[in-house]
C-alpha positions, 0 to 999 in steps of 0.5 A: 499500499503506497504512502501518501505524501503531502506537499506544502503550498508554494507560498508556505515554502517560499515564505521562510526564505523571503523572511531570511532574505529580508532579514539579511538585507535589513539587519546590516542597515539596522546595525549601521543605523544604530551605530550612527551611520546615515545616507547623506543625500547632499553628498550621495554617500553613507557616513557616520554621524558626529557628536556635539557637546554643548555647555553654557555658564550659567547652565540651563540654557534652552537650545535650538538646532537649525530653528527647531527646539531641542528637548534638553537644556545645557549642558548636553551631549548629542551623539547622533548628529548628521554631518554638515553645517548646523545652526546652534543657539542657546539662551536663558531668561535674563541673559543675552543669547549666543548663536553660531553655525558649526560644521559637524564632522562624521565620527568626530566630536564638535565642542561649543562648551566654553559658552558664557552667557552675559547678563542682560542688565542696565548700567548703574551710576556708581559715582558722579564726576569725570574720570581720567583713568580706570584700571583693574589689577591682574588678579581682578581684586582691585580697581584704580581710579584717577579723578579729573580733579586738580591736582589728580586724585587716586582712589583704590577700590575693592571688587565691591566698589569700597574705597581702600585708599585715596591719595593725591599726586600733587600734579595733574595726570594727563588723559591717555596714561597707561598702566602696568601692574607689578606681578604682586598686584601692589604697585602700578606703573603709570606711563603718560603718552610719549609726548609728555614722557612722565612715568609715575610709581604708585603703591596702591596701599598708599604706604608711599606717596606716588613718586614721579620717576627719572625719564627712562623706559621701565619694566617689571623684572619679577618683583623688581622695577627696572629701567634704562635711560640709554646710558644707565640701568635704573633700579627702583627700590619698592621699600622706599622708592629710592632710585639707583643708577648703574652706568652701562658699558659703552655702546650698551643701551639695556640689559636683561638676563641672558642678553644685552642691547647695543648700538651699532657704531656709525648706524645708530641701529640697535643690535641684540646680542646673546650672552651665550655668544657675544661675538654675534649680533642681530640687527633689529628694525629701526626704533628705540628698542628696549627689553620688556619681558622674558618668556620661556623660549623668547624675549619681548622688546618694546619701542613705545607702541611697537613690540618685537618677540625674538626667539632664543632657540633659533640662530639667528633669532627670528622675530615677530612684530606687533603694534598697539597700546594697552597691552594686556596679558593672559597666561594659560598652560605656560603660554602668554597671550597678549591683548593689544589695542591699535586705534580702531583695532584689537589684536591678540598676540602669543609672541611665538606667532604673528598677531591675529586681528580679531576686531576692527571698526570705525570707532577708536577702541577705548579699552579692552580686557580679558575675561578671566576664563580667557575665552572672551574679551570685553571692550568699549568703543566711544559709545558702546560696550561689547563682549566678544567670544574668541571662538573663530569658527563662523566668525567671532561672536559679538554681544552688545552689552550697553550703549552710552552717550560717550565713553572715555575709559573702561575696565573689567572685573570678573563679574562687573564692568567699570565704565567711565563716561556719560549716559542719559546726560549724567557723567561719572563711573558706571557699573555693569553686571555681566554675571 
């Protein structure tokens, strides 16, 4: 008796194979999708997504990406962002907003995590009256004010605005005087414009009366104040402000640890000579150069508002040149970054490379200062106060902070700006909270 064989219908026999084929086709796509790969229609290829890290100070800012609200607030890490140019905005109530277009790269992390949001506040008139100068100490704990009284009065204030000391110069200090603070933040070198040639030494604790120094070019060497008049080296005692002179060798105009400046006979050009090889000299560009500072692999020289950085590790030493007043230094990871104001321009300069122009406009810059974190600067023009973020991607981000009828001087503390000027017809020192 023969056995009957039952054959499954065709669709039942083929269906498992269809499932297998679909699985083999879809599974790699699912794996690649979960691994962050996407098809980029603009480029016509599959590529892996990028990661974006966003953070603000203060935190808790709402985030918008390409015009669409994002679900989380700062700080946030977005691990599945399609490569390409995206517009990011972050804002928080009571603060000025931030926005920038960033290029997200495949398989790379894009950072926007040093974003400081500045308070949207109004200037407050702290004290009425005209002011010649405002300057904050490098440790951001003290503000020096020179009044327009006759004779000029100095007022030293702490971060709260309370007066720590008040004293008189006995003479009138001219407008446009620059300040150079000592490393210990106790003394200030006041340098008048070159037309007057007057230099003063000020003890902000008023333990000594301000002293007008002999004509010369001065600088801080560690805890010492030294200078040169081209013939003698001048040393100022900070204990009693006494001046000691020492005649320099023939043809020598200035000395610093490891090097001298000499005048080339017959030409008057200044020659840099390293003490390690006194038989070789390097002729500098024309100018009345004198030493300013020594750094790890370079020495910085100055001629009024002109600056040179000479490499001490190359033979002959290579130099970098910069121009500007109001030199402000910020040091991080052993490298000093300088802020220079040159008329209507602001430059940064790390002395081991060429200076970088970061801002230019038609109005002269009244003053510029680093923010303590080093990612932003504050500056003032004749009428406006700004914050400028130094992230160069998509251009530097400029935040207008306040408008004045006229601004004559400016300085910054970590959480508050000091502005000397006129607003709504009132002249005096104004403060502006930024954090």
